[in-house]
N, C-alpha and C positions, 0 to 999 in steps of 0.2 A: 535538561534531562527531566526535571520535575514537570515541565510543560508537556512533554511527550507522554508521560504517564497519566497526566490529567486527561489527555485525549483518550487514552485507553479506558480510564474509569468512566468517562462520559459516554463512550460508545457502549460499554457493557451495561451500565446502569440504564441507559435510555432504551437500548434495544431489547434487553432481556426482562425489563420490568413490565413490558406489555406483550400481548400476543403478537408475534411477529407477522405483520401483514405483508412484508416483503419477502426476502429470501434469507434462509439460514446461511447461504454462501457469503452474503455481505457481512454477517456477524463474524464468521471465521476469518475471512480475508481482512476485515477491519482490525481484528485482534492481531493478526500477523503483521499488518502494516504498522500498527502501533509499536510492536516490538522492534521491528527493523528501524523505525524512525528513532526510537530511544537509543538503540545501539549506535546508530550513525551519529547521533548528537554526542554520545559519549566519546566515540573515536575522534570526532572533530575537535572536541574541547580538551582532549588529553594530549600533552606534548610528547608522550612516549608510546603512542598507540601503534606506530608502524615498525620502528626499529629501536633497539636499545643496545647499549655498549656490551660487547663480549667481555667475559670475566678476565681473559688474558690481556685485553686492551684497556681495561678500566683505568689503570694508573696513568697511561699515556694520554688517554682521552680526557680524563679528569683534570690533568694539568693544563690542557689547552682549552677545554670547553666546560669544565665544571663536573662535579660528581653526579653519578647517576644520569648521565646525559642520554638523551634519546630524541627521536623525531616523530612527530605525529602527522596526521593528514594536513592539518591547517597550520601548525607552527611547531617549533622544537621545544625542548624542556625549558629553555630560557625565555621563551615567548617570541622569538624571531620568526617571522613568516618567510615563505619562499621569496627570495629576491631581496630581502632586507639586509642580509649580511653574506659574507663569502668565506665561511669557515665550515669545517666538517662536511656533512652531507651536501651542504649548499654550495661548496666550492667548485662549481662547474656549471656552465651554461646549459649543457644537455640535461644534467640532473635537475636543474631548476625548472626547465621546461616540462620534464616529466612530472615533477612535483606539482606544478601549477595545473597541469592537465588532470591529475588525480583530484586536486582540490575542487576544480570546476565541476567535474562529474559527480563527485561525492555530494556537493551541494544540490545538484540536480536530483539525485536520488533522495536526499533528505526532504526537499520540497515536495517531490512526487509522493513520498510515503505520508508526509503530513497532510497533504491534500486528499490522499486516498482514504485516510481515516474519516474525514468529513463526508466524502462520497459514500462510503459504506455505512456511515451513521444514518444518512438519509435513505439509502437503499434498503437498510434493514427494516424500515417501516413502510416505505412506499413501493419498493420493488421497481419493476420496469426494465425493459430491454435496454433503454438508453443508458441508465446508470450502470447496468451490468457491463455494457460495452466500454463505458468510460473506465470502469474498474479494471477490466482486462487490459486495456491499453495503458493505463497508469502503471500496472505491475510490469508490463512489458518494458516500458520506459525505465523503470527502476532496475530491472534485470540487466538491460543493456548498459545503463550508466555505471552500475556496479562492476560489470565485466570490464569496462574501460579502466575503472579505478584499479581493479586487480591486475590488468595487463601492465599499466603504468608502474604500479608498485613492484611487480615482479621484475620488469625490465630494469628499474632503478636499483633493485637489490642485487640481481644476478650479473648484469653486464658491466663491463669495464668502461668507464667514461673518464676522460682526462687523466689517464694513466693509473687509475685505481678503481676498485670495486667496493661498494658499500659493505658487502658481506665479509670483507677482510677484517674489519674491526667492529661490525655490528651484526646482530642477529634479529630475526623477525619477532615482532611482538604480537599481541592478540588481535590487532586491527585487521590483519589479513584473514584470520579465521572468521571475524565478523562479516567481512565482505563476501567470502565464500558462502557463509550461512545465509546472508541476505539474498544472494542470487538464487539459492535453492528455495528459500521461503517465497520469493517473488513468483517463481514458477509454480510453486504449490498453491499460492493464493489465486493465481489465474485459473489453475485447474479446479480449485474449490468452487469458484464462481460458476464455472461451466457445469461441473458435476452436480452441484446442489441447486441448480435451476435458476441462477440469478439472471440468465439471459432470456428468460421467458417474459413475454410482454405483459404489462400491467392490465392491458385491455381484456385479457382472457377472463378475468373474474367477472366484470360487469357483463360481458357477453354471455357468460354462463347463467347469470341471474336473469337476464332478459329471456333466455331460452326457457328457463323454468316458468316464467310468467306466461310465456306463449303456450307451454304445455298445460298450465292451469286454466287458461282462457276457455278452451272448449268445455272443460268440466263445469265451469261457472255458467256458461251459456246453457248447457244442458239442464243445470239445476233451476234456471230461471224460466225454462219453458212452461212448466206447469202453472206458474203464477201468471204467465202471459196468457195461457189458455183460459184460466179462470176469469181473468179480467175481460177477455174478449167475448163478444156475443156468442151464444151457443149456436152450433151449426144448425141451420134450418129454421131457426126462430125468426119470426117476422120482425122487421125493423119498423121504426116510426113512419118512415116514408111509405112502406108497403101498406100499413094500416090506413 
């Protein structure tokens, strides 16, 4: 989690400490990617981020699985990962498959957002259409991956597998809210890149400068003409050959 916030600090310090030669869209989208990356890191590292024990089932669950039991994206409150043991939420092949699917796509979203921070860090200074397109594509990948995570978590919680449903003894924790917010933020980040001009080509600046030089060229030529006339022989004056 500290590493993700270091990404955020580096982005803001580097991009905002100088005049932004690239696009403001990269600064906004990079900030949002940093937040999503930090939240995903938190949800993955917490063993109670997806579901926690219901109050009415606390005594029975505590006797079998320990007090304050819950399940996170990557592991449960006791540190067991999906497929490492067969108790509680893990006690079913279908549930384990959904859990592993959620873990895989959560990691995809985490890597995508961490990479996007670096892309936007460069884009905030350099700009360029390529970096803008990479940013939009990266946020689209993040949104799709998080949508799969949300679908797997919802199915795991609501549906009945192996004769029981998770919602009978557990309730949703904060992780699902993080995922929904991540999907919205990913879409907003892609929109910010488009709306704030991150897809404009970096070559437009130099081209504009070249055109200004071309506009100044005739004026310089015009100013040099009197000096050229003064240096040239007067019209009608005899030359040495004629004498």
